[in-house]
C-alpha positions in Angstrom: 0.0 0.0 0.0 1.3 3.4 -1.0 0.2 6.4 1.2 0.2 9.8 -0.5 1.1 12.0 2.5 1.8 15.2 0.7 -1.1 16.9 2.4 -0.4 15.5 5.9 3.3 15.4 6.5 3.7 19.1 6.8 0.7 19.4 9.1 0.8 16.6 11.7 3.0 13.9 13.1 3.3 10.9 10.8 4.7 7.5 11.9 5.2 5.1 9.0 5.6 2.1 11.4 2.2 2.7 13.0 0.6 3.2 9.6 2.1 -0.1 8.6 2.3 1.1 5.0 4.6 -0.3 2.3 5.4 3.1 0.8 4.8 6.7 1.8 5.5 9.7 -0.4 5.4 13.4 0.1 6.6 16.6 -1.7 9.2 18.9 -0.2 7.5 22.1 -1.4 4.4 21.3 0.6 6.5 21.5 3.8 8.4 24.8 3.1 11.1 23.0 1.1 12.2 23.4 -2.5 10.2 22.4 -5.5 11.0 19.4 -7.7 12.1 17.0 -4.9 10.2 14.7 -2.6 10.6 11.8 -0.3 9.7 8.2 -0.8 9.8 5.9 2.2 9.8 2.2 1.3 9.6 -0.8 3.6 13.2 -2.1 3.5 12.3 -5.7 2.6 10.3 -4.5 -0.4 13.1 -2.2 -1.5 15.6 -5.0 -1.2 13.5 -7.3 -3.5 12.9 -4.6 -6.1 15.3 -4.1 -9.0 16.5 -0.6 -9.8 14.8 1.1 -12.7 17.7 3.5 -13.6 21.3 2.6 -13.7 24.6 4.4 -13.0 26.7 6.0 -10.3 27.1 4.4 -6.9 24.1 2.1 -7.2 26.2 -0.8 -8.4 28.8 -2.8 -6.4 30.0 -4.9 -9.2 29.2 -5.3 -12.9 30.2 -8.2 -15.2 29.1 -9.2 -18.6 26.7 -11.7 -17.1 25.4 -9.9 -14.0 25.3 -6.9 -11.7 25.3 -6.7 -7.9 23.4 -3.7 -6.5 24.6 -1.5 -3.6 23.0 -1.5 -0.2 19.9 0.7 0.4 19.4 3.6 -0.2 22.3 3.7 -2.7 20.7 0.9 -4.8 18.2 3.4 -6.2 20.7 6.4 -6.6 21.5 6.4 -10.3 23.6 9.3 -11.3 24.4 12.5 -9.4 21.8 13.1 -6.7 20.1 16.4 -6.2 22.2 17.3 -3.2 21.3 21.0 -2.7 17.6 20.3 -2.7 18.0 17.3 -0.4 19.9 19.5 2.1 17.2 22.1 1.8 14.5 19.5 2.4 16.4 18.4 5.5 16.4 22.0 6.7 12.6 22.2 6.1 12.1 19.0 8.1 14.3 20.3 10.9 12.4 23.6 11.0 8.9 21.9 11.2 10.2 19.4 13.8 11.6 22.3 15.9 8.3 24.0 15.8 6.7 20.8 16.9 4.3 18.8 14.7 1.7 18.5 17.5 1.8 22.3 18.0 1.4 22.8 14.2 -1.6 20.4 14.1 -3.2 22.0 17.2 -2.8 25.5 15.7 -4.3 24.4 12.4 -7.3 22.8 14.2 -7.9 26.1 16.0 -7.7 28.1 12.8 -10.0 25.6 11.0 -12.6 25.7 13.8 -12.7 29.5 13.6 -13.0 29.5 9.8 -15.7 26.8 9.9 -17.7 28.8 12.5 -17.5 32.0 10.4 -18.3 30.3 7.1 -21.3 28.6 8.7 -22.7 32.1 9.2 -22.9 32.6 5.4 -26.1 31.2 4.2 -25.0 31.0 0.5 -22.0 28.9 1.3 -22.0 25.1 1.5 -19.1 23.5 3.2 -18.0 20.2 1.7 -16.8 17.5 4.1 -16.9 17.3 7.9 -17.6 20.4 9.9 -15.9 19.0 13.0 -12.3 20.4 12.9 -10.9 17.3 14.5 -12.3 15.1 11.7 -10.7 17.0 8.8 -7.6 18.8 7.6 -7.1 22.5 7.6 -8.3 22.9 4.0 -11.9 23.8 3.7 -13.6 23.1 0.4 -16.8 24.9 -0.2 -19.2 26.1 -2.9 -21.3 29.3 -3.2 -24.9 29.1 -4.2 -24.8 31.8 -6.9 -21.1 32.9 -7.5 -18.8 31.0 -9.9 -15.6 30.0 -8.0 -13.4 32.1 -10.2 -15.6 35.2 -9.7 -15.5 34.6 -5.9 -11.7 34.1 -6.0 -11.2 37.3 -7.9 -13.5 39.3 -5.5 -11.8 37.9 -2.4 -8.3 38.5 -3.9 -9.2 42.2 -4.3 -9.8 42.2 -0.5 -6.5 40.5 0.3 -8.0 37.1 0.9 -6.3 34.3 -1.0 -8.3 31.2 -1.9 -7.6 28.6 -4.5 -10.2 28.0 -7.2 -10.4 25.5 -10.0 -10.6 21.7 -10.3 -7.6 20.7 -8.2 -7.2 17.5 -10.1 -10.7 16.4 -9.2 -12.9 17.6 -12.0 -15.7 15.1 -11.6 -16.1 16.0 -8.0 -16.2 19.7 -8.7 -18.9 19.2 -11.3 -21.0 17.1 -8.9 -20.8 19.7 -6.2 -21.4 22.8 -8.2 -22.9 21.8 -11.5 -20.4 24.2 -13.2 
C-alpha cells in the first residue's frame, strides 16, 4: 500500500511504522522546502526485493558481462548524481517543522480551522464540503457558493487581500458534482 502523504506530512506527526504502509510519499514544497524534490519511504524488505529502474553511479557494487550486484539501500536506487542541494534544503525544512513541533502545528491548524468553519457557517449561501468537525478534517476547507462562480468569488476575495484557490484541483468530476459548473 502506498500512502500519498503530501497533504499530511507538513501538518501533523506521521509514523510510517504505526501506519504499517509499504510506501509513503510526500513533496518537499508542501512543507516549506524546495520544488522538484520529494521523499519516498519504502519498507526495507520490499526495496531489497525490487530491481533498480535506472542505472549508473554508486548504485552498483560490481558489474560483469553476465550480471550486476546492487549496492545497499538507499544507494541501490541512486543512479547518477543526486540532487544534493535540494536534499539538504529538504532536510532543513524537516528540521524547521520538527523544531516548531508537529503536535503544535496540528493544534494551531485545528484552532484556525474551527474558527474558519464557524465563520463560514454564518454565510447562508456557502455550502461546506466535508466534515464540519475540525478534529475530523484537515485545515483545507472546500466549499461552494450558491450563486457565485468559483473564479468570480476568488477574484473578489483576492481584491480584498484574501487568498483562496479556485479550480478543479485534479478532481474535475467531484467539482462538477458539487457545483454543476
